[in-house]
N, C-alpha and C positions, 0 to 999 in steps of 0.2 A: 772562348778566349782563354788562353792560359794567363797566369797572373803576372802583372807588371811588378818588377822589383820595388820594394818599399823601403825607404830610408827615413829614419827619425833623426832630426837635429835637436838634441836635448838642450834644456836650459835649467840651470840651478836657480837663477834669479827668480824670485817670486814676482819676482819679477823672475749688375755689374753695374753700373753695378746692378746686376740682377739681384737686388736685395731680397733676402728671404729670412723672415724671422720665425724660427721654430717655435711653436706654441702660440703664434699669432694668427688667428683664423682669418684675418683680413687679407693675408697674403696667400691663402691656399687655393689651389684648384679643387673644385668639389670632387668627391669620390663617390661613385655609385657601385655598390656591391651586388653581384648577381650570383646567388648561391647555386650549389649543385643539386642533384636529385635528392629529395628527402631532407634538404637542409633549411626548410622554412615550414612554418605552421600552416595547416589546413583546418578549416572548420566546416562542419556539416549541419544540415537541418533536415529533418524528416517530415515530409508532407503527407497528406491523406492518401496519396497514391502509393506510398511505400508499403510493400508487403514483406514483412520480416520472414526470413527463412527459419527462424527459431524464436521461441517465446522470449528469451533474454534480450532479443534485439529491439523489442518495443521500448519506447521511451515514455516517461510520464507526461512530459510537455512536448508535443510534436512541433511547436513553434520555436523551441529553444535551440540556439546554436550551441554546439558542443565540439570539443577538440576531436578531429578525425585523425590528425597527425601532428606531433607524435601521439601515439595511442597508448597512454599509460595504463588505461583500464585493461586493454587486451594483453598488455605485457604481464599482468598479474592474474588475469582471470581467463583460463583457457576456454570457458564457455562463451566468451565474447569474441573469440577469434573468427568464427563464421560470420558474425555480424560485421566485423571490420572488413572482411573480404567482400561481403555484399556491398557495403557502402563505399568501399575504396575502388571498386571495379568500374570500368567504363563500358560503354556499348558502342560498337562501330555500326552506324546506320548506313547500310550499303546504298539505300535509296537516296539518302541525303548526301552520301559520300563525306560524312563527318562523324566525329566522336562526340558522345554526350555522356552525362551521368546516368546511373541506373535509375529506373523509374522511382519516383518518390524521394529522391535524394537531391538536395540542393547543397552546393559547396561554395565557399568563398575563401579568399586569402586575406587574413587580417593584417593590419598595420602596413599596408603597402606604402613604401617610401621611407619607412623607419627600420632601423636595425633591430627593433624589438621583435620583428617577425622572424629573425634568423635563429637557426638551431646549430650550435657547434662553432659559431664564429666569435664567441665572447672574448677570447684572449686577443684576437686581432683587433676587434673593435675597441677594447680597453686601451690597447697600445696606440691606436690611431688617435684616440681622444687624449690619453695621458701624455704621450711623448710628442705628438705632432700638432696637437691643439684642435683636432677636428671635433665638430659638435653635431650630434644626431639631429637631422631635420634642418640644419643650417648649412653645413658644409659636407656632411656625411649622410649618405642615403642608401637604402636597400631596395632592390627590385625583386621581391619574392614572386612566385608564380605557382600555378597548379602543375606540379611536375609530372602528373600523369599524362598531360597533353604535350603536343609540340605544335609546329606550324606546318603548312603544306605549300607546295609550289603553286605558281600562278595557274588559275583555271580550276583549282580545287578549294572548296570552302574549308575554313578552319576558324570557327567562331571564337573559341577560347584563345587560341594562339594569336590570332590577328588582334584581338582586343588587348592581349598582353603587350604586343609590339607597339600598339598605339599608346598604351599607358607608359611603357618604358621610354618612348620618345618624348612624351610630355614631361616625364620626371627629369630626364636629362636636360631639357630646355629650362625647366624650372630651377634645377640645380645651378645652371649657368647664370640665370637671371638673378638668383639670390647671392651670387658671388661675383658681382661686378662684370658679368658677361664672360668670365673665364670659362673656357671649355672644360669638360669633365674628364676625369680619369675613370675608366671602367675596369673593375676588378672582378673577374669571374672564375668559378671553379667547376671542373668536371663537366657535367651536362650543361651547366650554365655557360660554359665556353662555347658549346655548339650553338646554343640559342643566341648568345651575343654575336657570334660570327654571322649567323644568318640574318640577325637584325641589322647589322652593319651593311650587309649586301643589299638589304631591302630599302635602305635609305639612299637618297640622291647623294652623289659625290660631294657637292658643295655643302650639304647638311653635315656630313661626316666631318669635313674639314673645319666647319664652324663650331660644332658642339662637342667634338671628341678630341681631346688632347693626346691621349695615350690609352692603350688597352693592355692590361696585365692579365694574361691567361694562366691559370694555375691548373696543371694536369689536364691540358686540352686533349680530348679524344675526337678529333675531327675526322677520323677514319673508322670510328667504332672500335670494338675490341672482341677478341675471341670469346671471352666470357659472356658476351651478349647472346651467342648461340646456345650456350649451356643454360642460360637463364630462361630461354623460351622452351627448352626441352624439359627442364626440371623445376622451373618456378622460382619465385622470389618469396622468401619467408618473412622478411621485415623484422627478424629477431624475435618473433612471437613464439610462445610455447605450443608444442603439440599441434603444429600446423600440418595437415595432411598434404601429401604431394599433389593431390588433385586440386586442393584449394590454392596452393602456391602457384600451380601452373595456370589455373583459370585466371587468377589475379594478374599474373605477368602478361598473359596473352591478351587481356582485355585493354591494356593501356597503350595509347598511341606512342608514348615516349620509349617504350621497350623496343620498338622496331628501329629506333634511332641508335640503339646500342649495337646493332648488327655490324660486323666488319664490312667495309665497303670495297667493291672491286677496284676502285681508284687507288686505294692505299694498300690493300692486302693482296691484290692480284690472285694468283693461283696457289698461294700457300695452303697446305692442308690444315684445316681447322677442326674438322670432326671426321673421325674414321670409325667405321663399324666392323665388327668381326666378319660380317657377310661380304666385306670387300668394298663397300661404298666409301668414297672419300668426298667430303664436301668442302669446297673453298668458298671464298666470298663471291665467286662467279656462279655458285650453285645454291644461293640462299633460297630461291623459290622452290627448288626441288627439296631442300632441307625442310622447309616449312610443311610441305606435303608429307614428307617422311615421318615427321614427329606428330602427325595428326592435327595440324593446324592449317588446313587449306584455305580457311577464311582469312588468313593473314597475308596470302599471296597478293591479292589485289591492292590493298593499301600499301604494302611494301613496294610493289612495282610502280604504282602510280603516284604515291604520295611521299615516298622516302628516297628511292633511287634517284629521281630527277634532281633532288636537292644536293646530292653528294656525288654527282658525276664528275665534278671538278672542284678544285680548291683555289678559286681566284683570290689574289691578294686583296685585302680590304682597303688598302691605300690609306690607312691611318697607322701611326707608330704602334708597334706591338712588341711586348716582352712576353715570352713564354717561359714559365718556370716549371720544370718537370723533375720528378723523382726518377732515378735510374739505379740499376744494380740490385733490384728487388726481384725475387723469383716470381714470375708471372705466368699464369696458364696460357699456353700457346696452341696446344692441340689436345682434343678430348678423344679418347679411344674407348668406344663402347663395346662391351663383350657380348656374350650369348644372351643376356637379358635385354639387349637392345637399349632403346632409349628409356626403358623402365628402370634400368639398373644404374649404378653409379660408375662413371667412367674412370679409367686411369688417365692421369694428366701428365702431359709432357710440358715442361716449363722452359721459359726463355727469359730474356731481359725485359724490363719494364718497371712499373711502379707498384706491382702487386696486383693491380686490376687492369691497367691499360698497357697494351703491348708497345714495345719500343717503336715499332714501325708506324704506329698511329701517333704516338707522342711527338715524333720528329717530322711528321708529314708536312707541317707548315714550313719546314726549313727550305722547301723549294721556293719560298717567297724571297729568300736572300738574293736570288737572281733577277728579281723584278725591279726595274728602274723606278725609283721614287718610293719604294716600300722600305721603311725603317723597321728592322727586325733585330731583336736580341733574344738569344736562347740561353737560359741559365739552367744548368743541370745540378741536381742535388743528390749526391750518392747516398743510397740507403734510405731515402725518404719515401714512405708509402703514400699511395694515392689519398688516403684519409688522414695523413699526418701533417698537412700544411698548417694547421691551426693549433697544434699541440706542442710538438718538439721545439725547443728554443732555437735550434739552428735554422729550421725551416721558417719559423715565425719571424725571426730576425731578418732573414733574406727577403721574405715577402714584404715586410715593412720597408726595408731598404729599397726595394724595387719601386714601391709606391712613392717613396720619398724622391727617388731619382727621377721618376716620371714627372713629378710635380715641378722639379727644378730644370728639366731638360728644355732645350730650345731646338727641337728638331726642325730641319729644313724640309719643306714639303715640295718645293719646286722640283720637277723631274730632273732638271739638269744640275741640281745641287744636293741630291738626296744622299744621305749617309746610309750605306748598306754594310752591316757587319753583324757578326754573331759572337756571343761570348759564352764561355763555360766557366763559372766561378765557383770556387770552393773555399770557404774560410777554414782555418785562419790563413792570412796572407803571408808571403815570404817577408821576412823582416831583416833589417840591417840597422846599424846605429852609427852615427857620425859624431861621437863625443869630442870634446875639445877642452882646452884650458881656458875656462871662462873668465880668467883675470885679464886675458889679452883680447885684442881685436886686430883689425887690419888698419892700414893707413892709405891715404891717397897716393897716386903716382908721384914719384920722386922722393917719397919718404919711406925709409926702411921699416919693415915690420916682420922680423925674422919668424916669430912664432905664428903670427897670423897668416903670413904667406905660405908657411909650411902646411898649415891646416887647410888652406884653400887648395893646395896641390893634392893633399891627401884626400880631400873631399871629392875633387874631380876624378881622381883615380878610382875611388870607391864607387862612384856613380857609374863610371865606364865598366868597372868589373861587374857590378850588379847587372848591368845590361847584358854583358857578355854571357854571364851565367844563366840568363833567362832568355835565350834565343834572340838576343839583340833588341828586346823590347825596352823602350825608354822607362825611366824610373819615376815613381811618385815620391816626392820629397815632402815630408811632414815635419814642420818646425813649430816650436812653441816659444813665446816670449822673446828673450834675447836671441834665441836661435833663429827667429824670423828675420831679425835685422842682419845677422850674419848670412843667412841664406839669400836674402835680397841682394846684398852687396856681392856675394859670390856669383850670382846670376849675371849681374851687370859686368862683372869682370870676365865672363866667358864670352866668346864670339857668338853672335846670334845663330849661325848654323850649328854650333856645338849645343846650344840650349835646345834648339828644335830637334836635334838628333837624340839627345840623351835624357831630356826631361819631359815626361808626359804631362805632369800636373804638379802644382805646388799647393799644399794645404797649409795655410798659416793659422795657427791657433794663438789668439791674443797678440797680434802683431803691434808693436809700438814703434813704428817707423818714424815717429816724430818725437820720441822721448816721452817723458811724463813729468808732471810737476814735482812729485816727490823725489825725482832725481836730484833736484836742488837741495831738498831737505837732507837727503842722504849724504851729500858732500859737506853740509854744515854741521850735521850731528853724528854722522857715521853710520856704518852698517855693523850690526852686532853679531850676526851669524850664531846667535844664541849664547855668545860669550859675554864676560863681564866688563872687560877693559879693552882699550886700544881700538875703539870703533872708528874714530875719525881718521887716525893715521892709516889704518887698514883700507878704508874706503878710498882715501885720496891717493894711495899708492897704486891702485889698479887702473890699467888703461881702460877697461870696459866700463868703469864707473862714469867716465866722461860721456859715453854713448847714451847714458840714461837721461842726460840733460835735455830739456825741451828745446826743440829747434825753432829758429825764427820762421822757417818755411811753413811750419804747421801751427805754432802757437801765436805767431805775430806779436802784438803788443798787449796780450792778456796779462793782467797783474798776477804774478806767481808767488812773489815774496814781498811782504810789506813790513817795514820796521816802524817802531813807535816814533823814531826820529824823523819820519816823513819820507824815507827812501822807499821807492817802489822798483822792483826788478822784474822785467819781462824777459822773454826768451832773447830779446835783442840786447839785453844788458848782462849776459852771463859773464863776460870778461870782468866787468865791474863787480859783479856779485862774488866771483872767485877772489878778487882782491879784498872785498869787504869781509869775507869770512876767514881771512888769513891764509889763503891758499894761492898766492901770486904765481907760484911755480906751476900751477895748473893752466895758466892763461895761454902760454905758448903752445903746448900740445893741443889744447882745445881749439885755438884759432887756426893752427896749421894742419892738424891731423884729424880733427873731428868735423868742424864746420864745412870744409870743402866736400866732404862725403855726403852731407845731408842738405846741401843748398837747393836741391831739387829732388823730386821723386819720379824719375822716368819709369814708364811701364816696362816690366821685364820681358814682355812679348812671349811669355809662355802662359798656359792656362793657370789661373790662380783661383783658389777658394779661400776666403778669409772667414774664420769662425770667431766671433767675439762675444764676450759677456757684456750685458748692458743692464741698466737699472740698478746698479750696485753703488752705494755711496762711496765716492772717490775723492781724495784730497785734491783741491783745486787751487787754493791759495793759502800760504802760511803767513800768519801775522805774529811777528816777534814783538814782545813787550819790552819793559824797561831793562831787562837783563840782556837784551840783544840776542846774538846768536848762541850765547851760552845757556840761554833758557829754553824752555819748551814753548813752542808757539801755539796760538790758537789756530784751528784749522777750519777753513771754509770748504764745504763739500759741494761736489757737483756730480754729474753722471759719468759712468765708466764701468770698469769691471772690478773696482776696489783698489787697484793699483794704477792702471793705465787710464788716462783721461779719454773721454769720448772723442775729442777732437783728433787725438792721435790714432785711436782705433779705426776711425773712419777715413783717415787721410788718404788711403789708397783708393777710395771710391772715385777719385778724380780720374783713375784709369778707365772708368766706364766710357769716357768720351774718346778713348784712343782706338783708332781703327786697327783691327786685327788682334786686340787684347781681349781674351776671354776672362771674365771676372764674375764670380759669384760671392755675395756677402751674406753670411748667415748669422743672425743675431739670436743669442740665447738669453732671454730675460732671467735675471737673478743669478747668473753663473759667475762666480768669482774668478779672478785671474788664475788662481791656483787650483780651481775646481774642475779642470777639464778631464782629469784622469781618475776621478773618484765618484762623483754623483752619476747615477744611472742615466739621467736625462742628457747631461753633457756627453758622457761616454758613448751613449747610443748614437748621438748626433755625429760625433767625431768618426765613429766607425762607419756610419752611413755615408759621410762625405768621402772617406777614403775609398769605400766600396764604389761610390758613384764615379770617383775619379778614375778608378781602374776600368770602369765600363765605358767611359765617355769616348767619343770620337770627335774631338774638337777639330775645327777647321782653322789652320794657321795662316792661310794665305791672306794677305792684306785685302785683296779684292773680294773676300768672302766673309 
């Protein structure tokens, strides 16, 4: 998806409901992380049956579990490399038609269910916990596995793989149970995507719909990749020092998962992947012949019987999927071996991809976009390498935003109501600004408002122009504070077809559509703007100051101003209050130009996200003493964002009961009214909401 135009409605004033409180784990869908190859810990134990290939491989305590991967000992001691290769290798038992550990080697995956097991996911985990409020073992889980293994098709045993699928299913159900029955978001990377996909296909359809809310696939290679053929011909070194080619090759060919790397005929077809100087050309259709040619004939049977059947087609999993892929990175596409044959190093022909996975494999799942009932989003990240999803800020922010959006989404699963769309997103977004003279506002019908009417005309033209410059896509309007009130009244002033045509989504930051208590204090004592004198006269001269006043619709009969003489002023007594503070000339414009515009809060009938700060001490009632309105009042505080009272911030939640109105409410604990554009927590949330608005595919029809 190209980008929707983005408009900001600014505010100088420091001035659905799918309620979602960022940082509040009670509202989160559980997240289960499925790492890629080599991205979690493995431990090993050597039994009496182990026969070391070299003396250094013996251990002092044969019953002690030790780290097999990551293997920090092997990284620094070349003498330990043969030991690592022995202990890391698998054996394909042709009689049993299954893989197992080498004799005398027992292995286990520590910390199943916890993010403590992961390798290289630290930054993402910290952000999920710090920004979104996830907690390890409560709402955030990890499903590590022995990445040397895979699973097998029906009729073929796969002891380790089948056990992992059982454990993964139990973990997902447990995650849902611990989170009020909410279905889980699965986030997988690389080889973990292939396992997750096959896991979903192995679960009954009702189970998927019950326990899986959304799947986020990072760099999925569901069609293998060209480098998989090179790995079997030349081996995998694991970054260890002085590893012989024979050791690397033996290690690679022993593992079941290595065969899953091979490019599949379904995706690669007859593209040339390996070429020899002798004239042989190997495509994905010739993998069996290729395995024979490189001296690995024992790999043919497991490849043909245990791998090919699982990847002969890519049926849609029928749960919502977001695929995030790196593109525009030079990626090996064809290996050309010279006179040394497969013993030599090949020349490499490069193509597009993420540096490891070829583009044709990364986009293979896009065929699901034509499947009725399959929700699919594809997000392309230019320049992001296969291994760069958890390091670079651009990729990490995008991944976090996709998880966030998946948790907030309300996908429709019914086949006749499925949303089918794809998007291609690249930050930063197109930007525009709709600034205004904030001293003015607009007025109801039959009352002139020259400056306000001019602004509304200009804003309408700007939105249409933004749409025209962006291939007719409707705009996302982002407003803050007083800008929210103007944006809301602007939308009500436009015909419904116009709104539906030109406005994709409205993001309201700290909306005060019911005014706020300190609006009364501002008229009694003035607005300083950081200056020394003239506060009251300046405040009372401005049209917009009257819009700050708390409205009867929202505040009702709450006491807002109390005097020592016994007078109490509510939002229903604003006219009397204006008289009492010596501002009788404000009564007429308030009664005729303000009140009529805020007597009700009809839903705008365009998708709305409201982001509000909560849990900040906010003035609720002003108590004036003996000096009356000339003195400084005592202040009674309540909940809100420091400026806007909670009752006003949540006033729009009544729209949640309006048929056809899409509404999300996001609450940010501890964020002040003026803090949306400074603190990392609030800023990240605002960015994620704009990002999610650009990706959304809301249904506008009243009957849906």
